[in-house]
N, C-alpha and C positions, 0 to 999 in steps of 0.2 A: 578428495575434491580440492581443486585449486582455490586459493583465497579469492581471486577476482570473481570467480563464478559464485562463490558463497556470498560475497558482498553484494553482487548483483541480485542474488536471491532475496536478500534483506530488503532491497528496494521494493520488491513486490508487496511487502507488508505495509507499505506506507499508506494505509487507509483506515477508516474510522467508523464508529457508531456513537450514539449519544443518549442522554437522559431525556425523559419526557419533560417537555417544557411546562413551566408554571404559567398561569394566565398572564398574558402580556409579555412573557419571556420569549426569546428567540428559540427556535428549534435547533438544537445543536447538531442533529444529523444533517439538516439542510445546510447549516453553517459550515460544517466540516466537508461535506460533499462539494460545496461551493469553493472552498479553499483548494481542494484537490482536483477538481474538474479542469482539465486543460493539458497542455504540453509543457514539460519541464526539461531543461537541458542541464547537464552536469557542468559545474563551474570550478571544481577542484582539480588539481593536477592529476593527469592520468584518467580522469573521469569524462569520457566522451559518450556518455549514456544519455538516452532520451527516454523519459517517462511520459507515456500518453495515457491519460485517464479520461474515459468517455462514459457518459451516462448510459446505463443499460437497465431500464425498468424491467424487473423480472416478474413481479406480481404486484397486486394492489397494496400489499404490506411492505414492499421493498422498492419503492419508486426512486430511491436515491442510490441504488447499487451502481458501482462503477466497474468498468472493465479496464484492467491495467495491462499495458504492454511495455516491456523494457527492451530496448534495442540499442545497439551500438557497441562500443568497446570500453573495457575497463582494464587499465594497465596493459593495453595491447591485445587483450583476449576478446574475441567476439562473443557477445552476449545476446540472447533472445529468450525472454520469459514472458508469460502471460497468465492471467487468472482473473477471478472475480472478487471484488471487495464488497462486502455486505456490512451495513451499519445496523446496529441494534441499540435501542435505548436501554440503559440499565441505571435507573435512578437519575442522578445528575451526570453520570458518566456516559460515554459512548463506547460500545464494544465494537471493534473492527475485526471482522473475520475475513480471512483470505483463503480462497480455494484455488489452487493452481490448476491450470490446464497444461498437461504434459504434451498434448498434441499441438505442435506449433502451427498447424493450419487453422486453428480456431481463432477467430477475430471477434471484435465487438459487433460485427454485422452478421455473424454466423447464426443460422437458425438453432444450433445446438449450444449456444453460449451458456445456457444454464443447466446443461446436462453434463454430469461428471461420472467418471469411472469410479469403481470402488477404491482404487488406489489413490485417485485424486481426492476423493472425499475423506479418506483416511489420513491424507497428508495435510488437511486443512488446519489452520491455526489462527490465533487471534490474540488481541490485547486491548486494554482499556485506554482511552484517550480522555484527558481531563483538561479543563481550561488552564492556560498558562500564558501570561503576557497578552499579546495581541492574537494569540492562536490557541493551539492545543499541543499537549505532549503526552507521550506514553513510552512504555518499555516492553520489549518482548521478554518472555520468561527465560529464554536461553536454551530450553530443552525441546519444547513442543514444536518448534518451527523449522528444525534442521532439515527435515525431509522436504517440506514444502518449499523451502528456500534453497534447496539443492546444496546442502552441506554447511549452511551458515550456522555455526555453533556459537554459543555464548549470547549474552544479552546485548541488545541494541536499543539505544534510545532514539525516538522519533520526535521531531519538533516540526510543527506546521505553523506557519505564519503567512499572512497575505503575500502571495507571490513567491514564497520560498518553502523548501523542504530541506531538513537537515537530518542526516542519519549518522549516528556515532556508535562505534563499538565501545561498550562500557569497559571492557577489559583492556583493549589496546589504545583506545583513544582515536583510532582511525576514523576520519570524518569525510562524509560525502555531502556536498551541498548541490542543490538544484534551484534554478530560477525559472519562473514561468515565462514562456515565450509566446504562448497562445492560450486563449480561454475557449472552452467548448460549452 
């Protein structure tokens, strides 16, 4: 798999889950979903990608799920990926699960947005996000998400702050930055 496609796949992981809030505390799932909901455009050289994250309430327990679509070009290669981001509370952390949709015709308005093939379910992956600075940060395991992210091997760090997303390869230091251009 070519590196640009692998990197674009890592973008699909850019979503979260949170810990159960203490009385008077903010709900981290809602906070993270709010940070991610919207359209983000790539700002680093060679990164002409657009991340579109739209709310897709799937059931009463997952009203903050987001549909992620990645479109555009990375280092000249055309990219199109999509999938569902599900947030789960795990103590004080938020677990972000990503389930890819390999069928490019599925969109956030599709009636089958929450239906997945066995292959898609088997490719799902996730990681924990913890509070850091003004936002949240986490890191992929490096092994479990390679198929879901279409060949993205190695660990990637994810940092979310108001209006920005940063992805960085832990091994190479390659960095992709995105800035919010619209809120959904």
